[in-house]
Each structure stands twice: as structure tokens, then as C-alpha cells.
N, C-alpha and C positions, 0 to 999 in steps of 0.2 A: 504494500500500500504506500509506504513512504517512498519507495522507488518510483512508483507511478507519479506521485505528487512532485517528485524532483524534476519531472519533465514539464511541469506547469499545468498538469491536467487536473480538473476537478474529479474527485473520486466518489462514486456512489456504491455503497455496500448494501446488498440485499441479505438481510438476516433472516434466513429461512427457518424460523421457529426454533432457533437454538436455545439451549438451556444453560448456557454458560455466559461469560461476560463479553461475548462478541460485540454486542451493541456498544457497550461502554468503551471497549478497547478501540473500536473503529472510530467512534466520535472523538476520542482523545487524540487519535492520530490525524484528525482533520478531515475525516470522511463524512459525507452525508449518509444517513442510514434510513432505509425503508425496511420495516420489519413485517414478516408474515407471523400472525399469531400462532400458527401451527406449521409444521414442516409439510411443504407441498411438493418439493422436488426441484431439481436443477432447472428443468425446462420452465416451470412456473416462475422461478426466480429470475430467469433471463427475460421472460416476457414482462414481468413487473418492472424490471430495470429499464427495458426499452420503452415501455409506455411512460414511465416517469420522466425519462430523459426527453422523449418526444414532447411531452406536455410542457417541459421547461424550455423548449425551443432549440434543443440540440438536433443535429442532423445525423450524427453517427455515434455508435458506441464501440469502444474497444473493451473486450471482455478478457478477464484473466481469472483462472481458478484460484481458490483460496488455499491451496495446499503447498504453495511455494515453488511449484514446478516451473512456472513461467518466469523468465528473467526480465526484470524491468529494463535492463540495458537494450533489450530487443524491441521495446516499445517504438522507438523512432523508425525502425525497419518496417513495422506494420503500418504506422501512420503515414510514412512516405508512400507506400503502395496504395493505401486508401485515398490519399490526396491526389495521386496521379490518375486514379480511376474511381471517382466518387460513387458511381453506380454499382460497383462491385462489392461482393463479400470477399474479404481477405482472410485466409486461414494460415496460421503459423504452423508450418510442417516441422515436427520435432526432429532435430538432429541429435540422436542419442549418443553417437560416438562409441566409446568403450564402456559407457555406464551400464551397470547391471540392471536388467529388466526381467521381472518374473516371467517364466515361460508361458504361464496361463494368460498373462496380460498381453504378451506378444501375439499369441494365437487369437485371442479375442479381438485385438485391434486389426489384425490381418483379415480375419473373417468378416468383421464389420466393414472394413474398407472395400472388400470384394462385393459385398451385398449392396452397399450404398452406391458405389461406382456403377454397378449394373443398373440399379434403379434410376440413377440420375442421368446416365448416358454421357458423362463427361469425365475427364481424368481428375481424380481426387486422391492424391497420395496419402493424406492423413485426415480421414473423416471424423476422427474422435478427438482432435485437438480442440481445446476450449479457448485457445488464444486466437481471437478473431477481431476483425473490424466489420461491423454490420451497418449498412445504410438503413436507418430506422424506418422511414416512410415505406420502403419496400418490404421490410420484414413484417411490419404490422399489417400489411395487406395480404400476405400469404396465408394459406390455410395453416391451421395449427393442429398438430397431432402429438399428444404426449406431454406430460408434465414432468417427466423425469429425464434421465440421461438420453432417452431416445429422441428428445426434441432436437438435439444438435444434428442427428442423422436425418430426420424427416425434413427439417427446415431447409437443408441444402438440396435435398431431392426436389422439393417443391420449388425452390429458387431456380435450380437448373432447368426444370420444366417450364418455368416462366421466362426463360431466356435471360435470367439475371447472371451477369458474368461472375465467375468464381475464380479467384486468384490464389495460388498456393505459394507461400514464401517460406523458404527454409530459415529456421531460427534455432539457436542453442537453447537447451533446457537443462534443468538440474534434477537429478534423481537421487534422493538420499539413499543410504543403504536399505535394502529391502526390509530388514527387520524394524527400521525406524519410520517407514512410510505410513502415512495416515490417509485414508480415502473413504468417502462415503459410498463409493461404487461397490455394490454387492455383485460379485462375479457371476453368480448363477441368476439371481432375480433380475438384475438390470440388463444382463446380456439377453435373457429371454424377452425382456420388454422391447429391446431394440429389434430383435428378430421378429417379434409379433407385429411391431409397427411398420417395419420395412417390407416384410413379406408380401402384404397386399399391394404395395406400390410396385414391387417387382412384377406381380401378375398383371397389373393394369398398365404397365409401360407400353 
């Protein structure tokens, strides 16, 4: 959060029904906070954030996950790509290098990439990256399907079918040691949600 603010950006945190001190910590760091009274899911949080920013007169949103994986030094890279093509969705393609990634996560990402690419009909090297720039007016017009992690997959499928340009930009990321990683992604439940959401779109392509 402090890294994003260092680039002169206003920061909006969506507190998705947390039971800890997320709200207070975010406000103390200088962020605006919108809170869901109960946990609704990542997709719902993203839509709340987009609607809030749109209502405040912003045209674009740069999204970063809260697990520390995305590096603030890469923010200018995504902003530059978004500025050069304002109508496009920009996705930060994660360059893992030699960092260790759990095998099940790699399999899940590769399987999701294959399904989403097939449904979208455009090249998408990293469909599961949450480091993105979204054009707000476009995103808020698209059909919405899924309030959890599947939203990031279905949103780019609908965008591709609506002829919204999607640009993939390689960025560095940070992966803590596997034993120290924290994620709200439930490997079985959330992977099945993605499959259930994307499968009908594959059929209807």
C-alpha cells in the first residue's frame, strides 16, 4: 500500500468483511476504505472498488492483491501500458524466475489459462494475475458472473468477446517461501468455481 502511494496514487482498500484490524491499518497508512459487512468474495470486492472509483470520477483502476505478491516498483510499467492504450485491460504477467511455486498452484494456473484462453479466443499468458489496469466504464458495462476468484477469469472472457483489447505485460513478482505464504484461495473450492463459471462460456463460444 505504501509502495503504491509512493507513486502518487490514491489508494482504495476494499475490506471484504475481515475480522481483524485491516480497516484501521489501511486508514492509518493513508488509504480510503470501503468495507463489506460480511465476506462476499474477491470478485464482489473488485466490483465494489470499480463502482466506487467510477462514482468518484476516476476512469481507470489499477488492482493489486493484498498478499504482497505484486511489487509496487512495477506499478509504472502497468500505468504506462494503460496510458498508451486507455481502452485496454492491462494484465501483469508474472515472471516467476527461480522462485519456488507449489506444484498444485502451477497446475491450477496452467489449466485455468488453457480454459480461459479457449473461451476468450485471444492469447492470454496469465489469466489468474490480479495485477491489472481496468478501464472502469467498460468493465461496469460487461456482464458479471461470479463473486469470487472466478470473476477475474469471466471478466476477461466477456471483455475479449466484446472486442475490448487485452494487453499482457511481463512484471516481476515476489513469492515468499511456500510455508510462509498466506492466501484466501481455496485450491479445491475456488478452482471448481472457476471451472463451473468458465465451462458454459467454452460451450457457447
